[in-house]
C-alpha positions as a printed Julia matrix, in Angstrom:
265×3 Matrix{Float64}:
  95.16   82.23   91.38
  94.89   84.16   94.53
  94.07   87.75   94.42
  95.47   89.32   97.18
  95.41   93.49   97.63
  97.35   95.68  100.41
  95.75   99.04  100.26
  98.2   101.68  102.41
  98.36  105.23  102.98
 100.21  105.8    99.96
 100.55  103.02   97.76
  98.6    99.76   97.29
 100.15   96.36   96.66
  99.36   93.21   94.82
  99.95   90.21   94.66
  99.0    86.94   92.69
  99.28   83.14   94.37
  99.7    79.67   92.78
  99.34   78.0    95.61
 101.94   79.37   98.38
 103.86   80.84   96.3
 103.46   84.44   95.09
 103.82   84.19   91.03
 103.55   88.94   90.24
 102.91   91.56   92.55
 102.24   95.39   91.19
 102.72   98.34   93.56
 100.53  101.38   92.65
  99.6   105.14   94.13
  96.68  104.9    96.49
  94.41  107.0    95.54
  91.4   107.63   98.25
  89.25  109.26   95.09
  89.21  106.01   92.41
  86.11  105.05   91.81
  84.95  100.7    91.83
  84.96  101.28   88.06
  88.6   103.07   87.55
  89.74  100.09   90.01
  88.11   97.5    87.84
  90.01   99.49   84.51
  93.02   99.55   86.58
  93.19   95.7    87.66
  92.02   95.07   84.04
  95.15   96.33   82.46
  97.59   95.27   85.0
  96.44   91.28   85.67
  96.04   91.39   81.3
  99.88   90.99   80.5
 100.08   88.88   83.3
 100.55   85.15   81.28
  98.49   82.89   83.24
  95.33   84.99   83.31
  93.02   85.56   80.42
  92.56   88.39   78.79
  88.67   89.03   80.0
  89.13   91.02   83.8
  88.26   87.56   86.61
  89.49   84.97   84.14
  92.44   82.66   86.43
  91.45   84.38   89.78
  89.93   81.88   92.13
  90.15   83.88   95.12
  90.12   87.2    97.03
  92.08   88.43  100.05
  92.18   92.6   100.86
  92.75   94.52  103.42
  93.07   98.26  103.24
  93.83  100.9   105.99
  91.87  103.36  103.8
  87.95  103.38  104.86
  86.6   104.68  101.36
  89.28  102.74   99.46
  87.96   99.37  100.78
  84.37  100.5    99.96
  84.61  100.91   96.54
  86.94   97.5    96.22
  84.02   95.59   97.93
  82.13   96.92   94.93
  84.37   95.9    92.7
  84.14   92.04   94.14
  80.6    92.37   94.03
  80.09   93.67   90.33
  83.6    92.22   88.27
  84.34   89.6    90.96
  80.45   87.99   91.94
  81.51   84.51   91.4
  85.04   84.54   93.39
  84.92   84.38   96.89
  86.23   87.19   98.21
  87.94   87.87  102.2
  87.76   91.47  103.33
  89.53   91.68  106.69
  87.33   93.97  108.83
  86.12   92.69  112.6
  84.8    89.22  112.38
  86.6    87.65  109.86
  88.57   84.8   110.95
  92.84   85.41  111.28
  93.63   82.97  114.16
  95.79   86.05  116.04
  94.01   87.23  119.55
  94.5    90.8   119.57
  95.48   91.8   123.44
  94.56   95.88  122.9
  92.46   97.58  124.84
  90.02   98.07  121.43
  90.84   95.97  119.29
  88.98   97.58  116.56
  91.07  100.39  116.75
  93.98   98.35  115.39
  94.56   98.92  111.26
  93.91   95.54  109.63
  97.45   95.3   107.73
  98.86   95.72  111.23
  97.31   92.36  112.19
  97.39   90.63  109.21
 101.69   90.56  109.46
 101.3    89.18  113.12
  99.14   86.38  111.15
 102.08   86.08  108.65
 104.87   87.08  111.35
 103.28   83.83  113.75
 103.03   81.04  110.62
 106.93   81.57  109.46
 108.54   82.75  112.46
 106.76   81.94  115.53
 106.82   83.97  118.66
 107.88   85.99  119.93
 108.1    88.62  117.08
 108.46   92.37  116.28
 107.23   93.21  113.0
 108.71   96.32  111.58
 106.55   97.81  108.97
 108.35  100.83  106.71
 105.46  102.62  105.34
 103.5   105.59  105.19
 104.03  105.78  108.91
 106.83  103.37  110.69
 104.84  101.02  112.9
 106.5    98.76  115.48
 104.18   95.38  116.25
 104.89   93.19  119.38
 103.69   88.98  118.61
 103.82   86.88  122.35
 105.45   83.57  122.71
 101.57   82.41  122.61
 101.2    83.88  118.78
  99.26   87.12  120.73
  98.48   90.75  119.22
 100.17   92.03  122.45
 100.27   95.98  121.17
 102.62   98.05  118.96
 104.3   101.71  118.39
 103.7   104.13  115.89
 106.21  106.23  114.03
 106.47  109.14  111.45
 107.45  107.36  108.41
 110.72  107.97  106.57
 109.22  110.07  103.41
 106.97  112.2   105.71
 110.11  112.58  107.7
 111.3   114.26  104.36
 108.95  115.71  102.96
 108.45  117.77  106.81
 111.7   118.85  106.6
 111.91  120.15  102.84
 108.54  122.09  104.14
 108.98  123.52  107.26
 112.84  123.9   106.35
 113.85  127.3   104.91
 116.85  126.35  103.66
 116.33  122.61  102.63
 114.49  120.32   99.99
 111.84  117.43   99.0
 115.74  114.81   98.72
 115.64  111.35   96.78
 116.05  108.98  100.07
 119.4   107.05   99.72
 122.53  105.91  101.74
 125.4   109.04  101.8
 129.06  108.52  101.18
 129.5   109.04  104.89
 127.34  109.69  108.02
 129.11  112.94  108.08
 127.52  114.95  105.35
 129.65  116.95  102.58
 126.49  119.43  101.8
 123.24  119.94  102.58
 121.78  116.63  100.42
 123.62  114.82  101.85
 123.74  115.51  105.58
 119.53  115.07  105.01
 120.69  111.55  103.79
 122.51  110.97  106.96
 119.98  112.33  109.25
 117.29  109.79  107.16
 119.05  106.52  107.13
 120.79  106.46  110.18
 118.77  108.51  112.71
 115.43  105.83  111.98
 118.13  103.07  111.65
 118.45  104.34  115.28
 114.64  104.37  115.83
 114.42  100.77  114.58
 117.35   99.53  116.97
 115.9   101.72  120.27
 112.65  100.56  120.21
 112.88   97.14  119.26
 115.16   96.52  122.06
 112.41   98.39  124.45
 110.02   96.06  122.85
 111.87   93.2   123.54
 112.77   93.18  127.35
 108.83   93.14  127.28
 108.01   90.61  125.18
 109.92   88.16  126.11
 112.57   87.04  129.89
 115.69   87.16  127.08
 115.66   89.4   124.78
 117.53   87.33  121.96
 114.11   85.22  121.42
 113.08   88.12  120.22
 112.17   87.33  116.19
 112.49   91.16  114.2
 110.77   91.13  110.93
 111.47   94.03  108.93
 108.76   94.66  105.8
 107.53   97.43  103.89
 108.73   99.13  100.62
 111.31  101.28  101.94
 112.85   98.62  104.69
 115.26   97.98  102.1
 117.16  101.19  103.06
 117.67  101.09  106.75
 118.43   97.66  106.53
 122.01   97.16  105.9
 122.09   99.95  109.41
 119.85   97.85  111.89
 121.76   95.88  114.34
 118.41   94.08  115.55
 116.18   93.1   112.29
 116.67   88.93  111.88
 114.57   88.9   108.62
 113.6    90.55  106.2
 110.05   89.4   104.1
 109.05   92.06  101.86
 105.89   90.56  100.85
 104.69   89.91  104.39
 101.32   91.51  104.53
 100.19   89.45  100.8
 101.53   86.29  102.82
  99.09   87.15  105.65
  95.9    88.17  103.38
  96.72   84.52  101.48
  96.89   83.06  105.27
  93.51   84.68  106.13
  91.34   83.52  102.81
  92.62   79.9   103.52
  91.38   80.53  107.45
  88.02   81.4   106.16
  87.05   80.88  102.26
  85.35   77.4   103.56
  83.39   79.04  105.67
  82.47   81.23  103.12
């Protein structure tokens, strides 16, 4: 079994692969203060519940693939793999790791590992040209050329960040549940805020993606738009440009990168 770990700014998503199939997944909060030992205990608690794995940490795990946008967590996970999974091949996505996707940006090292991993999975599953929209702490838009190259992207504030900002900076506003309101025209403050978030972000996605598609391809209709991230379902039904929804895109990309690197280790 392959354990994949995608560390985001807010949440960490873990997936367990049996071959090409994801057979289990977990989502936990990202805490930069957790030590390697604490992370090991957390992993043991989660995986100890799975019937295909043993009771001891590492039982049944044949490989590990990790990407992280939080350097301190990546450091601790590196220690977890060394101390608790010493005999298990591990791939941590960082400069020098083979992804198969050329990065055509001014400074490839500053591109988030998760964004490159998403591009890897997008190329494998759908080919190029493509745009990946990842609804996480930030809403990111990543462009993949027809030749499978990562050519750049767009970063916008995420849905939860926007909700929190409204609650903090609006004197008569408060933090709300992100949910679809009864109608676009809100009948109360909560519904008005929900409408602004849901339909505002759907409009943002449509506007940004349409502009990116015109730059990516002579015919914008040739561009495949893939949505991923924990908050993607909130916008899927309201956006007119999303072609595919793949909630495990980053985990699939991690599996692919692991397979491309493990033979070289």
